[in-house]
N, C-alpha and C positions, 0 to 999 in steps of 0.2 A: 705586327706590321712586317711586311716582307722586305726587310732592309737590304737583302742581297740583290734586289732588283734596282736599287737606287745607285746612280753613279756617284760614288763618294769622292771622286777627284774634282768635282765642280768646286770652283773657288767661291767662298762665301761672298766675295766682292761682286760676283755676278748676280747675286740675288737682290732683286728690287723689293721683294716682299718676303717676310718670314713670319709665319704664325706658329706658335709653339704651345703645346699643351692646352689647347682651347677647350673650355668646358662651358656648357650652357644647359640649364634645366628650367623647366616650367612645372607648374603644379602637377605632380604625378607622372611627369615625363622627363627623362634625361635625353635631351636632344643631341648633345655633343659630349664626348668623353675623351679628354686628352688628345685632341686631334692636332696633328702637325700638317702644315701646308706651306710650300715655298714656290716662288715664281721668279724665273730668271729674266734678265733683260732680253728682249728680242726673241721670246719664245711664245708659242701658243700651247697652253696647258689645259687639258680637259679635266673637268671635275665630274666624275661618273658615279652613279648609284641609283637604285630604284627609289620609288616613292617612300619618303620617311627616312632616307639614308642620312640626311643632315646637310645636304648641299645648300639649300636655301638658308638654313640657320647660320651656316658658316659665312655665307656671303653677307647676311644681315649683320652679323657681328663685325665683319670687316668694314662695312659701310656705315656703321654707327646706328643702325636701326635698332639693334639689340645690344645691350651691354653684356660682356662676357662675365661669367662667374669666376673663371680662373684662366690662366694662361697669359701670353704676351704677344704683341704685334710689333714688328720692326719694319720701317721703310728705309731701304738703302742702308741697313745696319743700325739705324737709330731707333730706339724704343719710342713708340707713340701710344697714346690712348685716344681712341676715336669715339666721340660721344654723340655725333650726329652726322647725317649725310653731308651737311655743309662742311663739317670738319674733314670728312673723308675726301671731299673734292679739293680742299685746300692742301691736302697731302698728296694730291695727284691721282686719286682713285675715282674713276668714273664708271657708271653702270648704264648699260643699254638693255632694257627689258624686252620681252616678247611683244608686249603691247606698247607701241611707240608712244612715249610720253612727251609729245610736242603739241603745238597749237595749230590745228588744221586750217584755221581761218586766217593765219598769217602767212607771209611769204617765206621762201626758203631762207633768205638773208635775215629776216626778222627772227626766225627760229634759231638760226646759228648764233646770233648775238643777243638773244633775249636776256634782259637783265644786265647787260654789259655793253649797251649800244655806244658807239663812239659819239662824243658830243663836242659841240663848238658853241661857246657862249651860252651854255645851258640847254641848247637844243640838239636833237639828234642830227648828226651829220650823215644824211642818207647816202650821199655820193660815196663817202669813205666806207660806209658799212657795205654797200653793194660791191665796191671794188675789192674790199677785204674778203667778202664772201666769195666773189669770183675767183680770187687767187687761191683760197683754201680749197674750193671745189676742183679747180684745175690741178692743184698739187696732188689731190687724192683721186684724180681720174673719175670724178662723179659727174656724169653728163646731164646736167640740169641747169637751167637759168636761175640766178639768185632772185629774179623778180617774180617767178611763178608762185602761185598760192600752193601751200603744201598739200592740201587735200586733192589737188589735181595730179599728184605724183603717185606712182605705184607704191605698194607696201615696201618693195625692195629698196626703192630710192629713199623712202621715208626712213627706213632702217639706217641707210648709209648717211643720211643727213644727221640722224641722232648720233651716229658714231663720229661724224665730222665735228659736231658740236662738242662731244666729249673730249676728243683728242686736241681740240683747239685751246683747251684750258690747261695746258701744261700737264698732260696726262702721262703718268708713269705706268699705272695699272688700269687696264680696260677690261671690264667684266661684261661679257656678252651672254645674257640669260635667254636661252632658246631663241636666238635671233632668226633661225631658218624655218621655224615651224609653219609659217604661212607663205613660204616662198616656193616657186617651182625650181626645177633643176638649173635652168639658165640663170635665174636670179641668185641662186645659191653660189654658183661659180663666180658671179660678179662680186658678191659679198666676200668670198674667199680671196679674190684678187686684192681687195682692199685690206683684208686682214693680213695677207702676206706682205703687202707694202708697209703697213704699220709695224709689223714684226721686223722688217729690214731696217726700219728707222729706230729700232731699239725699244719699242713699246712692248711691255709684257701683257699678254692677253689670257684671261681666264675664260674658257669656252665651256658653257654648260649646254649639253644637248643630249637627246636620247637616240640620235641617229649614229649607229656604229660606223657606217661607211664614211660619214663626214669626219668622225674622230680620226680615222686612219688616213683620211685624205689631207688633213690640214694641221694635225696636232703633233708636237714634239714629245710631250709627256702626258701621262695619264695618272691622276690620283683617284683611287677608288674608296668610297665610303660605304658603310653598311650599318644600319641601325645606330647611327650616331658615332661610330668608331672608324678609325682609319684602318683600312685593309692594307694599303701600300701605295707607293709612288713608283712608276715604271716608265722607262722609255717606250714610246709607242711601238718602235720597231722590234722590241724584245718581248712584247706581250701579245701572243696570238689571240684572235677574237674569241675563240672558245674559252680560253683561260680568263679573259676579261668578263665574259658572261658568267662563268662559274664563280668568280670572285664577287660580282655584283649580286648574284642570286643567293650565294652562300652554300653552294654544294661542291664538295671536293670531288676530284676524279675518282677517288677510292670509294665514294659513297654514292653508288649509281644503281642500287637495287630498286626495281620498280614492280608494280603490279601488272599482271597481264589481263587484258580484256577477255571476256568469254567469246572465243572465236566463232563458235556455232551460232550464238545469238547474233553476232555481228554479221555473219554471212547471210543469215535469214532476213535481216533487215534490208540488206542490199537488194533483195529480190522484190521487196514491197515498193509500191508507189511512194515517192517522197512526200512528206507533209509540206516541205518548203523547198523551193529550188530557185536559186539566183543564177542568172546567166549574164555574165559580163557586166554586172552591176557596179556602178561607181558613184562616189559622192564628190561633188565639186567643193564642198565646204572645207574639207581638210585634205584635199588632193589625194584621196584614197584611190589607188590604182584599180582598174576593173577586175572583179573577182567573180568566180563561179562557186556555188556551194549547194550541196544536197543535205537535207536533214530528214531522217525517217522517224516514224512513230516510235516513241519509247526510247529515243536516243538522248544521251547527254553528250553534247559535242563541246569540247573545250577550245577556247581561243587563247593561245599563249604567245608571248613575245615580251620584249622589254617595254617599260612604260614609254608611250609615244610611238609604239610600233604600228598603231592603227587598229588595235583590237576593238576598242570602244567605238571608233568611227565606223568600222565595218558594220557592227550590229545596229548602230544608229541609222545607217543608210537603209537597212532592211525595214526598220520600224517606222521610218518617216520622220524621225527626230532631226535628221539632216537630210536635205532633199537629194534624192538620187537623180543624177543628170544623164545617165546612160545605162542601157541594159534593160533586162526584163526580170520580173519577180513572179513566180508561180506559187500559189498557196492551195494545197489540196487539188492540184492539177489545173487550176484556173489561173490565167494571166490576170494579175491584180495590179491596180495603180494605187500606191500608198503615198499620198502627198503630205500627210500629216499624221501624228500619232492616233488621232481619233479614228482615222480610216483603219489603222492596224488593230485597234481595240475591237472595232465592229467585225473584223474578219476573224477574231479569235486569238489575237496575240496580246502579250503583255510584256512590260519592260520595267525591271527594277534597276534604276540608274546607279552609276558609280558613286556620285555625291548625293547621299540621301538628304543632307541638310539644304542643298540648293535646289535639287531637281526632284526630291522625293517627298519629304514630310511637309505638311503645312502646320507650322509649329503652334499657331494661335488657335487652331481648331482642336476639337476633342478627338479622342481615339475613335469613337463611333464615326464621326464625320470623315476622318482620314481613311477608315476602312471602306466606307460605302461610296466614296466619291467617284471611283472608276466605274462601278456598276451603274451609278446614276448617269454618268456620261454616256455609257454604252446604250442605256435605255432611251436617252434623249429627254427633252423638256416635257413631252406630252405623256410620259409614263412615270409619274413621280412616285418614288418610294415613300411609303407611309412611315411615320415615326416608329410604329410598332415593328415594321419590317427591318428598319435600320437597326434597332436595338437587338432584335433577334439575331441578325447576321453578325453584329459586332460581338455579342456574347458568345456566339457559336465559335467564332475564330479566336477569340481571347482564350477560350477553353482548349480549342484544338492545338494552338501553337504555344500554349502555356505562357501567354503574355502577362508579365507582372505589372499590374495596374490596379488601383483601388476601385476602378469601375470604368464603364465605357464613356463616361462623361469627363474623365480626367484629361486635362490639356496635354496635347502631344509633347510639348516642350519639356514636361516634367518627367518623361520616361528616360530610362538609360538608353545609350546608343544601340545596344543589342535588342532591346524591346521595341525601339523605334523601327529597327530593321524588320522585326517580326510583323509589325503593323503594316508595313509596306508590302510584305509578302502576303499577308491576309487580304489586303486590298486587291491584289491581282488574282489570288486563288478564288476569291469570291466571283470574279467574272468568268470562271471556268474556262481558262484559255487552253488552246491546243498546242500553242507554241509560246514558250517563255524565254525571255532574255534576262539573265541574272548577271549583272556586272558588279563584281567585287561584293557579293552579298554578305561575306563574313569579315570584311575589313573593319578593324577598330572595335571588335567585340570579343568577349571573353571566350576562353577555350571551350567551356561547356556549351555555350550557345552555338559556337562554330560547329561542334559535332552534331548538335540537333539539326542545324540547317543543312549540313551535308547529308544526314540521314533523310531529311525531308526531300531533298533533290532526288535521291535514289528512289524514294517512295513515289514521287510524282512520275518518274520515268517508268516505274513498274506498272503504274496505272494508265500508261499510254501517252503521257504528255511528252513533247519534244522540248528539250532544254538546251539553250545556248548559254554556256557557263564561262565567265571570265574570272580568273583569279591570278594574283601575283605569286601565289604559293604553289610550287610545283607538286609538293606532296598532296595537297588538297585536290589538285586537278587529277592526279593519277588515281586517287581513291574514288573519284566520282565519274570520270569521263570514259566513254567507250571509244571515242575518236577525238583527235586533236588537230586543230587547224593552227599552223604556225605563221606568225606575222613578223615582218621585218621592214622597217622604213616605209610603212604604209602600203606594203605589198603582201599578198598572200603567197608565201614561198614554199609551202608544203602541207601535207596531211599525214598524220601518223595514226596507226590502228594496231590492235593486238599487241604482240610482243615488242613492237617498235615504240610503244608508249613507255619509255623509260627516261630517266633524267639525262643520261648521256646523249641519247638520240635527240631529245628535245633541245638541249643546249647547243649541240652541234648545228642543228637546223636553224636555230635563232641566229647563231654566229655566222653562218654562211657555209657550213658543211666541211670546212677544211680541217685537217688533222692538227692536233696540238703539237 
């Protein structure tokens, strides 16, 4: 832990929350190891880290969703043991999640006082509830009538109502988990104004976000976690963005050696007609800013950025998984309209999604059925694959990708994570795509299988396929990519090629380009 970055002069009396030596393990996974975290009164404190860093587990321990295996928690200096979210609330700890957990069919006032409605003679005192709601909304500068139904309000207002409800229950610690992910810039600023007001009133706020600009806009301190361990606590003003990115990703400034792309090959590709071209394409689903992109035959183009930067959202807009609301897409020189994934499949595209369990595998079906399903969708209802064809294709790709299974009729759910990933790869290779999107294809699988998949990606490129490749591991990206697109806060902020594909250049571009 970088203790030299922590202001040791802070009085312990200023700390509304102290978590010491927190440990939490699940079967086969150590999620947290001796993590310390502290929150002062009247501060906004960012909890930062990539996927799997331990942020969510730490918050769930604090709010009583998980019991800790070791460590201690103190509220205002007094040791506590929090066994449930209800207990956390009694200690003054409230959480507002990315997905607003309110009742859309009730009014604003009803949501604010749900479960604790003021009563008179056993009946709800509606007048008192609406007056109290109005006073609370006015105090917090939230411009909405207590009488309106919640689902008529914008997402930003709903977030603020959730925060108002949380702070109205004697809140000492307010946890905001990705509250800005669905908000536009103006809505974010309104939310920040509310956060600053609560900070001025002495509420301690834990702010979880993937947006670097927002961290530096509103936060006093930053705690960085990586792989379940504490990296350090820092004053925001003392931690340059580049160093923050470096600590989150786990690459030191001295460890910046990278592999160079073959510049002659790269230059030759630039002279060829692109396989895919996006012109000012944007997705309204996740507020992805308009972007332009060229991809040539045989290229592996990496998409890098912190979690939440817009990497996945960008490729989903290309594939039609998220609807593009602006711009043009050209595939092999033709302007194409891709409104849904099936359109993309028929044009010769494929997409291996980030979350294989939700968007990839069909766990109740067999390996055979999982492999052939995309090809059957491409052929349509009037060209049915025979059972013999299905078995032939399944056996061919089980052999090709060395999928460990007792046979093609084995249920998909009984395979290991790495072999499930290979089945999804087999599914898309069977459709013989010209353009492949691979989003975190090696996440959660063993080192040996990772190496196999990396080699396969390079082999596919050598055979002329174009690959869009997303990975959170920089070393993996540098081994496989000939060019890299850098994303930050849902904007494409740069492209790197050749000798510029090195860890230092990538991290500086992600962070905003300023010197450390």
